[in-house]
C-alpha positions, 0 to 999 in steps of 0.5 A: 528201247531200240527199234527193231529192224524189219528182219528182227521184227519179222523174226520176233513175229514168227517166234510169237506165232510159234509160241502161240502154237506151242501153247495151243498144243498143251505147253504152258505159256512160259514153256512155249516161249522158251522153246520158241525163243530157243528155236529162233535164237532170240537175244534178251531184248527180243525175248522181253518183247516176245513175252510182252506181246504173248501176254497182251495177245492172250489177255485180249483173246481172253476178253474177246472169248469171255463174257460176263463174270468169266472175264474176271476169271484168272488164266495163266500167262508167261512169267518173264522172270522164269523165262529169262532165268532159264534162257539166260541163267545168272549163274552160268557154268564155270570150269571150277563148277565143271570140275566139281561136277566131274568129281561128284556127278550126283551133286548138281549144286556142289556149293550147296552140297558142301554147305548141307554136309557141313550143317549135318555135321554140326551139332543142332542147338534147340532154341526156346520158343520166342512166344508162349502162344500163337499171335492173334490174326490181324483184322482185314483192312476195311479198304481191302476190297476198294484197293482190289477194285482200284488195282483191277481197274488200273490194269484194265485201263492200262490194257485199254491204252495199250490196245489203243496205242497198237491201233493208232500205230497200225492206222498211221502205217495204213495212212502212210501206205495210202500216201504211197499209192497216191504218190504213184499216180501223181507221177507225170507218167505212172506205169499203170493207169488208175482204172486198171489198178482198180479193176485188178484190185477189185478182182482180187479183193472184192468190194473192199478194194473199191472202198479202199480206192475211194479212200485213197482218192479222197485222202491222197488228193487224187480227186483234183482235176489237174491230176486227171486220173480215170476211175473204173466204171462200176459196171466194169468191176468184177467182170473178169479175173485179172492179174494182180502182182503184189510184188511190184508197185503200185500193187504191193502198196495196195496189198499192204493197205488191204492187210493193214485195213483189216488189222486196224478193224481187228485192233479197233474191235478189240480195243472197244471190247476192252473199253466195254470191260472197263465200263462194266467193271466200274459199274459193277464196283460202283460202291468201291471206285471213285465217283467220277470214274463210275459216272463216266462209265455210266454215261458211255454205256447210256449213250451206247444203249441209246444208239443201239435202240435208235431206229434205223436211219431209213425208218426215222422221220427224214425227207425222202431225198435223204433216205434215197441218198442213204440207200444209194450210198449203202448200195454203192459203198457197202464197206462205208460206216453207217455214221458216215453214210448218214452224215453225207445223206443228211448234208446232200439231201438238204433242201436247196442243195445243188450238185456242183457243176464243172468249172467255167471254161469259156474265154474271158473277154473285156 
C-alpha cells in the first residue's frame, strides 16, 4: 500500500475524528464513516484505512473502558463491505437505467422488476418433497469450544501486535525529533542558546519539558564537552512566563517531541492493556488452549504480581547512600521511570564508587 502524503494523512485524521464524533452522536459505525468520507471526499484506499483505524480505535477503547467479563462482550464495528458498496457501488447508474427509471419511476431495479413480472406470469410447478422427514440434527463438534478459544486468542494477539507496531512507529518518530533538536545545537552558531530554550520549554510544558531536555542531551550526545552547551539552572526554571513560538526552530521540534512523548505513553499503556487481556484469556481458557501459551501467560502474570507486591525501593534492605540517591532522582526527575531511578541509584551508591572529575588539563612535560 502506497504511503500517504502529509496532506493526505492530515485529511484522513480529520475524517477519523469526524467519524468518531458522528458515532458518539448516535450514528452506527458504518453510517458515521460513510458521512465522514463523503464530507472529506476520500478516495477508496483512504476509506479503507479510515475503516481500519476506526475499528482499531473502537476496539482499544472497549478494552480500556471494560474489565473482567465485560471485555468479552460484543460491540458494533464498521463494516468495510457495506461502506465501500455504498460509497463506490459496483453497479453504477447508466443511461439505459436512467431511461428505464423514467418510464417506470416506481421501480428502482427495472431488471428485477421484469424478472419478477415474468415469474408471476409463468405457471407455478409444484415439486414433490425430496425427503419424507426432517433430517436429524448434527452433533456439535467436540472441539468447538477449543476452536472458538483459539480463534479468540488469535484475534487478541493480532490486536496486540497492531498496538505494539503503532507504539514503535510513534517511538521512532519521537527519536527522530530528538535528533533534530540535538542537531540544532550541534551547529557552530545556533540561533537560540540551549539554556534559554530549556527555560521557555519549562515555562510552557512544566517539569515534563525538563525530563525531555535531559533525554535530548543524553540521546543526542550533547553532554560531550566539545559541544559546550549550557544547561538552565534548576533554580531558574519556572520563575517566569516566557515566549514559546512552536512555529520556528528549535521550538517546533520541542513541541513535536512533547506531543509524540505523550502519544508514546498512551499507546504503550493501551498495548499493555491488550497484552494483559491476552494473558487473562489464556488463563481463563487453560483447558482449551495449547499448554505453552497458557504457561507463558501464567509466568508473565506471576512476574507482574511479584513486582506489584515488592516493597518500595526505599523500604528495601539497601544502603542509606543508595536510598538517598533514589530520593534525589525522584525529587529532581519526577518523570523518570522508577526502574531507571533504581538502576542509577544502585549503581552510583556502590561502595567505592567515585564521582568522575574533570579531564586532566595541565601541560605535558618531558
